[in-house]
PAVODO-359618 format. One record per atom (N, C-alpha, C): atom name; residue number from 1; residue in three letters; x, y negated, z negated. Coordinates in steps of 0.1 Angstrom, whole numbers, plus 5000, padded with zeros to 4 digits. Example, Ala and Ser with C-alpha at 12.3 -4.5 7.8 and 13.67 -1.06 7.14 Angstrom:
BEGIN
   at     i    aa     px     py     pz
    N     1   ALA   5132   5057   4922
   CA     1   ALA   5123   5045   4922
    C     1   ALA   5132   5033   4922
    N     2   SER   5128   5022   4929
   CA     2   SER   5137   5011   4929
    C     2   SER   5129   5000   4921
This chain:
BEGIN
   at     i    aa     px     py     pz
    N     1   MET   4733   5570   4912
   CA     1   MET   4725   5562   4905
    C     1   MET   4731   5562   4893
    N     2   ILE   4737   5574   4887
   CA     2   ILE   4748   5575   4871
    C     2   ILE   4763   5574   4874
    N     3   GLU   4765   5576   4891
   CA     3   GLU   4780   5570   4889
    C     3   GLU   4781   5553   4891
    N     4   LYS   4770   5545   4893
   CA     4   LYS   4769   5532   4893
    C     4   LYS   4767   5529   4878
    N     5   VAL   4761   5537   4869
   CA     5   VAL   4759   5535   4854
    C     5   VAL   4773   5538   4851
    N     6   ARG   4779   5546   4850
   CA     6   ARG   4794   5549   4848
    C     6   ARG   4803   5539   4848
    N     7   ASN   4807   5532   4861
   CA     7   ASN   4809   5520   4868
    C     7   ASN   4811   5508   4859
    N     8   GLU   4795   5507   4859
   CA     8   GLU   4790   5496   4849
    C     8   GLU   4798   5497   4833
    N     9   ILE   4793   5504   4828
   CA     9   ILE   4800   5510   4819
    C     9   ILE   4817   5511   4815
    N    10   LYS   4820   5515   4826
   CA    10   LYS   4836   5514   4822
    C    10   LYS   4845   5502   4824
    N    11   GLU   4837   5493   4831
   CA    11   GLU   4840   5480   4831
    C    11   GLU   4838   5475   4818
    N    12   LEU   4830   5476   4810
   CA    12   LEU   4828   5473   4791
    C    12   LEU   4840   5479   4787
    N    13   LEU   4845   5486   4792
   CA    13   LEU   4856   5497   4779
    C    13   LEU   4862   5489   4773
    N    14   GLY   4861   5486   4762
   CA    14   GLY   4871   5482   4749
    C    14   GLY   4866   5465   4748
    N    15   LYS   4852   5461   4753
   CA    15   LYS   4846   5452   4750
    C    15   LYS   4829   5452   4743
    N    16   ARG   4828   5439   4735
   CA    16   ARG   4818   5441   4722
    C    16   ARG   4805   5441   4730
    N    17   VAL   4797   5450   4724
   CA    17   VAL   4782   5452   4734
    C    17   VAL   4774   5452   4726
    N    18   VAL   4761   5444   4728
   CA    18   VAL   4753   5450   4715
    C    18   VAL   4746   5462   4724
    N    19   ILE   4737   5470   4716
   CA    19   ILE   4726   5481   4721
    C    19   ILE   4714   5482   4719
    N    20   LYS   4703   5481   4727
   CA    20   LYS   4691   5482   4718
    C    20   LYS   4681   5493   4725
    N    21   ILE   4680   5500   4715
   CA    21   ILE   4674   5510   4713
    C    21   ILE   4660   5519   4715
    N    22   ASN   4655   5522   4725
   CA    22   ASN   4641   5524   4726
    C    22   ASN   4635   5530   4712
    N    23   LEU   4627   5535   4700
   CA    23   LEU   4623   5544   4697
    C    23   LEU   4609   5550   4695
    N    24   GLY   4602   5538   4700
   CA    24   GLY   4588   5548   4706
    C    24   GLY   4583   5536   4704
    N    25   ARG   4564   5537   4706
   CA    25   ARG   4558   5528   4698
    C    25   ARG   4563   5514   4692
    N    26   ASN   4566   5513   4702
   CA    26   ASN   4571   5497   4696
    C    26   ASN   4576   5492   4688
    N    27   LYS   4589   5501   4687
   CA    27   LYS   4600   5507   4681
    C    27   LYS   4608   5502   4682
    N    28   GLU   4622   5495   4680
   CA    28   GLU   4639   5494   4685
    C    28   GLU   4645   5491   4675
    N    29   ASP   4660   5496   4679
   CA    29   ASP   4665   5493   4669
    C    29   ASP   4679   5492   4675
    N    30   ILE   4690   5479   4669
   CA    30   ILE   4699   5473   4675
    C    30   ILE   4712   5473   4669
    N    31   TYR   4719   5483   4675
   CA    31   TYR   4735   5486   4673
    C    31   TYR   4744   5476   4681
    N    32   GLU   4755   5469   4671
   CA    32   GLU   4763   5461   4676
    C    32   GLU   4781   5468   4678
    N    33   GLY   4787   5472   4686
   CA    33   GLY   4801   5478   4684
    C    33   GLY   4809   5476   4698
    N    34   ILE   4817   5480   4698
   CA    34   ILE   4831   5478   4705
    C    34   ILE   4825   5494   4717
    N    35   ILE   4828   5493   4730
   CA    35   ILE   4830   5505   4735
    C    35   ILE   4841   5509   4734
    N    36   LYS   4846   5523   4728
   CA    36   LYS   4858   5531   4724
    C    36   LYS   4862   5534   4736
    N    37   ASN   4856   5547   4741
   CA    37   ASN   4858   5553   4750
    C    37   ASN   4848   5559   4762
    N    38   ILE   4853   5561   4775
   CA    38   ILE   4841   5568   4781
    C    38   ILE   4848   5588   4790
    N    39   TYR   4832   5591   4789
   CA    39   TYR   4839   5603   4791
    C    39   TYR   4829   5608   4800
    N    40   HIS   4824   5620   4809
   CA    40   HIS   4820   5626   4819
    C    40   HIS   4801   5620   4820
    N    41   ASN   4800   5618   4810
   CA    41   ASN   4781   5626   4805
    C    41   ASN   4780   5613   4792
    N    42   VAL   4792   5610   4786
   CA    42   VAL   4784   5598   4772
    C    42   VAL   4798   5591   4774
    N    43   PHE   4791   5580   4769
   CA    43   PHE   4802   5569   4761
    C    43   PHE   4801   5563   4746
    N    44   LEU   4812   5562   4740
   CA    44   LEU   4812   5562   4723
    C    44   LEU   4813   5547   4723
    N    45   VAL   4806   5541   4714
   CA    45   VAL   4805   5528   4709
    C    45   VAL   4808   5532   4692
    N    46   ASN   4820   5527   4691
   CA    46   ASN   4825   5529   4677
    C    46   ASN   4821   5545   4671
    N    47   ASN   4817   5547   4664
   CA    47   ASN   4817   5560   4663
    C    47   ASN   4803   5569   4664
    N    48   ARG   4797   5559   4675
   CA    48   ARG   4782   5566   4682
    C    48   ARG   4782   5573   4695
    N    49   CYS   4777   5581   4700
   CA    49   CYS   4775   5586   4712
    C    49   CYS   4765   5582   4719
    N    50   PHE   4762   5578   4731
   CA    50   PHE   4754   5573   4742
    C    50   PHE   4755   5579   4755
    N    51   SER   4742   5580   4762
   CA    51   SER   4745   5594   4775
    C    51   SER   4743   5579   4779
    N    52   TYR   4745   5583   4797
   CA    52   TYR   4742   5579   4807
    C    52   TYR   4731   5578   4810
    N    53   ILE   4726   5590   4808
   CA    53   ILE   4711   5591   4812
    C    53   ILE   4701   5583   4803
    N    54   ASP   4701   5576   4789
   CA    54   ASP   4697   5570   4783
    C    54   ASP   4698   5556   4790
    N    55   ILE   4709   5555   4798
   CA    55   ILE   4701   5542   4800
    C    55   ILE   4692   5537   4814
    N    56   ILE   4698   5553   4825
   CA    56   ILE   4690   5554   4836
    C    56   ILE   4674   5552   4832
    N    57   THR   4674   5564   4817
   CA    57   THR   4655   5563   4818
    C    57   THR   4650   5550   4804
    N    58   LYS   4660   5541   4804
   CA    58   LYS   4658   5529   4798
    C    58   LYS   4651   5536   4780
    N    59   ASP   4662   5543   4771
   CA    59   ASP   4659   5549   4762
    C    59   ASP   4670   5535   4756
    N    60   ILE   4679   5536   4765
   CA    60   ILE   4687   5520   4755
    C    60   ILE   4695   5515   4761
    N    61   ILE   4695   5498   4762
   CA    61   ILE   4696   5489   4770
    C    61   ILE   4711   5481   4765
    N    62   VAL   4720   5483   4771
   CA    62   VAL   4734   5475   4770
    C    62   VAL   4735   5463   4778
    N    63   LYS   4741   5456   4765
   CA    63   LYS   4745   5439   4773
    C    63   LYS   4755   5436   4764
    N    64   LYS   4768   5430   4773
   CA    64   LYS   4778   5424   4766
    C    64   LYS   4777   5412   4760
    N    65   LEU   4779   5411   4747
   CA    65   LEU   4783   5400   4742
    C    65   LEU   4791   5388   4748
């Protein structure tokens, strides 16, 4: 499962994305940027770091713009 998510993020490397962050209690934050780098456990959008596990647990949703 995590390998599938890594491959999906790898395809978005260098592209503009929007990330919806679930903050709990029906609150969410929207973050927009470019996927700058990918690593084994995390990926960077501008200067912010996100985990592949966050996608699997649905704490964040990543969509291409």
